[in-house]
N, C-alpha and C positions, 0 to 999 in steps of 0.2 A: 504494500500500500504506500509506503514511503516513496518508492520510486514513482508510482503513479502521481503522487502529489508533486514530486519534483518535475515530472514531465507535463503536467497539466498546463495548458495555455493560461496566461495571466488573466485573472478576473480583476475586479476591484478589490484591492487589498483591504479596503475599509469595509467591504461587504462580507467577506467570507470568513473571518476570525481572524478579523484583522490580524489567522492567529496564524508574520511571514507565513509560511505554509498555507498559502492562499485560501484554500477552502475553509480552514478552521481558524484562521488567524484572529478573527474577531474576539475570540475568547482570551487571548494571551497578551494583548497590547497593554491594558492597564495593570497597575501594581497588584491589586488583590486577585485579578484573574490569573496572573502569572504564577502566584504561589501554588495553586493546585495543579498547574499544567507542566511544571518543569520536568517531572519525571516522564510524563507521556511524550513530551517533545524529545527528550533525550533518547527515548526508546524508538521512535518512529520517524524522526526527521533528520538525524545526524548520520545518515547512512551513506558514507563515502567508501569505507573499507572496513573489514572485520575488526581490525585493531582500533579504528576510530570509533566504531559503534560501542565497543566494550569499554574503551577508555572514557568516552563521554558519559555513558550510562553509569558506570561505577563511580564516577566523580560528580554526578549530577547534584547531590546535596551541597557540595562545596561550590560548584559553579553557581547553583541557585542562590546560595547565601550571598555571594559577592555581587551577583546581579541585583538582588533585592536591596542590599546595603547601599548600592550606588544610587538608588532612588530615595531611600529613607534615612540613612545614617543611623543605624541602630545603636541604642545604648547597651550597656553590659547585660542587663536583665533580658532585654529583647533578643540579644545575640544568642544567649544560651537557649532560649525557648525556640527561636527560629531554627537553629541548627538541629536541635533535638527533633523538632517536628518534620523537617526535611528528611532526616534519617529515617524516621518512622514511616513517612510517606513512601520512601524508596523501598523499605522492607515490604510494605503492603503491595506496592506496585509490582515488585519483582515476583512475589508469590501469586498474586491474584490476576494481574493484568497482562503480564508477558505471555502466558499461554493463550489468552484471547487475541492478543496482537499477532502471535504466531499463526493462529487459525485464520485471522483476517488476511495476513500475507499469503497464506496458502490459497485462500479463495482468489485473491488477486492474481496469483500465479496461474490458476486454472483459466481465469478470464483472459489472461494475456496470450493464451495459446490459440485463440480463435478470434473471429471478427466480433466487434462490439457495437451495440447501439447505445444511445445516450443514457437510457434508463438504468442499466446495471452500473454504469460509471457513477451516476449520481447516488445510487443506492450504496455503493461502496464508500463513497465519501461520507454519506450519512452514518454508516457504521463506524467509520473513524471518529466522527463527532461523538458518537456514543461513548467511546473510550475516553475522550476528553471530559465528557460530562461525569463519568464515573470518578475520575481523578478529582474533579472539582468538588463533587459531593463529599468525597473522603476528606478533603482538606477544609471543609467548612468550619469545624470547631476552631482550628488554628487561625483561619482567616478572621473569624469573629474576635478571638482574643487579641490578635495583633491589631486589628482596626481599633479596638477599644483602648489600646495602650498608646496610640500615636499622640504625640504632643503637637501643639500648634506649629512649632518649628519644623517638625518632621513632615507634617502635612504640606507646609510651604516648600520643603525640599522636593517632595513628590511633584508638586505643581510646577516648580521650576524645571525639573528634569523632563516632565512631559512636554512642557513648552519648548524645550531644547530639541526634543525628539521630533516634534511637529515642525519646527523650523528647519531641521535637516530634511524632512520629507518635502517641505516646500521648496527647498533648494534643489533637491534631487529630482523633483518632478514638475512643480508649477513654473519654475523659472526656465525650463527648457522650451524650445519651440515645439510645435506639434510634430514636426519631422524628427526632431531629436528624441522626443518621448517614444515615438513609434520605433525608432531604431533601437532604443534601449530595451523596450519590451520584446522586440523580435530577437535580439541577441540573447537576452536572459532566457527566453523560452527555448531557443535552439539549444543552449547549453544544458538546460534541465532535461530536455528530450534526449539529447545525446548521452547523458549520463545513464539513461534508462535503456535506450535502443542501440547505442552506438551512433556512428556518423550518419546524419540524415542525408538522403539523396535530394537532388535539386527539386524533384517533383514533390517531395514531402515538405521542403521549405516553402514551396509555392502554396501548398495547402495551408500551412501555418500562417504565412504572410496574408493570404486572403482572409483567413478567419480573424486575424487581429485587425485587419482593415475594416471588417464588417462589425467588429465588436462595439458594444454600447459603452465601453469603459469611458468614464468621465472623471478625470483627475480632480477637477474642482469639486464635484459631488463627493468624492471620496475624502478629500481634505476637509470639507465642511462637516462631514459626519464625524471625522476624527476629532475636530474641535468640539462638536456637540458632546461626544462621549467624555472628553476631558472635563468639560464643565459639569456634566452630570456626575462624573466620578468624584471630582473634588467636592461638590456639594454633598454627595453621599458620605464621604469621609468626614467632613466637618460635622455632619449631623450625628453620625454614629460615635464620634469621639467623645461626645458629651452624654451619651446614654449609658445607663447602668444595667439595663435589661438585655440579656443576651438574645432572647427570642426576638426582640425588636430590632437588634442589630443584624441578626441573621436575615430577617425579613427585608431589611433595607438593602443588604448586600445582594440578596437574591433578586430583588427588584431591579437593582442596577444591572446585574448580569443579564437579566431578561431583556432590559432595554438596550444593552450593548449588542445583543444577538438579534433582537427583533426591534429595529429602530421605531420610535414613536412617530417618525415621519413616514406616512404611507407612500409618498412618492419615492423615498429612498428604499423602502422595503420592496417595492415593485422593481426598482432598478437593480437591487441586489439579487433578487430572484431571477431576473432576466439574465444577469451576468453569469450566475451559477449555471443556468440551463445552457447558455451559449458555450460555456467552458466544457461542460459535459459533452455537448455535441461535437465541439471541435476536437477534444481529446479522442473521442471515438473515431472521428473522421481521419485524424492523423494515424491512429493505431491501425486502422483498416488499410492504410497504404503501405504498412511495413511488410518486409519480406519474411519468409520463414526463418531465416537466420537471425533477423532482428528480434522476432518474437521468441525464439529459443533463448537468445541472450537475455531478454527481459525476464522470461520465466525462470531461467537459471539464477539470476540475481535475486529475484523474489524468494526462491527456495533457499538461497543462502541466508537471506535476512531472517526468514522464518526459523531456520536452524540456529542462527545467532541469538534470536530472542529466547529460544528454549535453553540454550547454553547459559545465558544470563540468568534465566529462571532457576537453573540448577545451582547457581553460585550462592546458595543460602546457608 
């Protein structure tokens, strides 16, 4: 599945989970969303080589801590709790989730061996999202405790960091000309596809180029939604930081997460759904142009990743 995510043509990164990892990235952009997702991401998105997978996964709690600390600047008490919680999450994920991820990769392997229609592609992405949701639910108690412990200074740190991240997005995308944005999208999608299938033939590049040219991708709409989520997120953090009732905090965080996945803007929701459907269709179209050798390569890599997941599962 990770390779399919890598090879999937670019959708709106704001629409899909906003989570990088295009289809699911919406879940992992903001701080609280990242906490429950770090282990899932390490398991299914850092798939460049066997050693890289295992190194990334086994060190996910440490990577996760330093990533979060870059947003928050934890105090000593928070540091101990966050490190302990990330270690606990990894133990749970290794035991409970990796076998399910392995099954998902094996399913993707079987799909890679034949022609595809858009429906099973989108269904596979939805199954991947289920794995993200499981990790999110598992981390809810820790997210609640951490959110309630944040100081005004730490909330300001998060706001500044997110503002910086969005400024980088603006520089990377909005300041480019339309032609430059297209070239950037095309190049990145070719690279992801070739990691999966090997070198693309010119006819496959033509299909990809045509699909991206017809895409509904709107960088301004994506950026506007990113800013809306930041404002919503910061407002939620400020609200829960003064609450003492854990149930109320959990409800507030769940409400924010739902709004980050399902935008309250109906126009954006329609746009997001359209992009997702376009991406599933384009991925299937490109896949159906691949040679038997390319499909064998893809299936073999997916089988290797499924095996790696089970080997990591066994390291308990």
